[in-house]
N, C-alpha and C positions, 0 to 999 in steps of 0.2 A: 357962665352957667349960674345965673341967678336963680335962687329958689331950690337948688339941689344941695343936699348935704354931701359932705365929702365921703367918698367910699361907696356911694350907692350906684354910681354909673357903672354899667357893665362894659368890659372892653369889647371892641369890635373884633369879631372872628369871622372867618370865611366858612366855618363848618356848616352853619345853618343855610347859608347861601348855596353851598354845594348840594345839600340834601334837597332843597327846593328845585334846583336845576335838574337833579336826577329824577325826581318825581314828575316834573313837567315834561321831561323827555319821554317818560312812559306814557303819559296821557296823550301826547302828540302822536305816538306810534299806534295807539289804539289797542295795545296789548292789555289783557287783564292783569291786574296787579296780584290778585289772589284767585287761584282756581278753587272755587267752593266745592267742587266735586271731589277734590283730592284731600280735603281737610279731615283730620282725625279729631273728632269732637272730644274724645277722652284725653288725648294728649294736650290739646289746647286748654281744656278746662282746668288742668293742673296749675296753670299760671294765671292767676286772676286778672292781673293788669293786661296781659296779652289777650285773654278771652274777651274782655270788655272792648278793647280796641278792634279786634276782628269782628265782633258782633256789630259794632258801630259801622264798620266798613261795609259789612254785608247788608245792613239795613239801608244806609243812606246812599251808598255808591252803587252796589251791585243789585239792590232791591231783591235780595234773596232772604226773605223772612223765615222760611222753613229751616235753612241751615243755621241761621242765627238762633232760632228757637232750640234747635238740637244742642248747640253749644251751651246755651243758657240752662237747659235742662240738665246737662251733664255737670255743670259747675255747681248746681244746687244739690 
């Protein structure tokens, strides 16, 4: 391991791999990961990091700009 400082390498875990396998299986099934119609914007806006992630999902994956804007308006 030339060029690496001691203690900077992360140990290999299977946790990330299992998450990727789980999300890949959802995509293959064609199921929606998040049902935008059932989201409560007020509850989501209370947790800023969750609200940002859900807004990103709604914009980039679900193409539901209106629901993303509702959540963003509640968080401000």
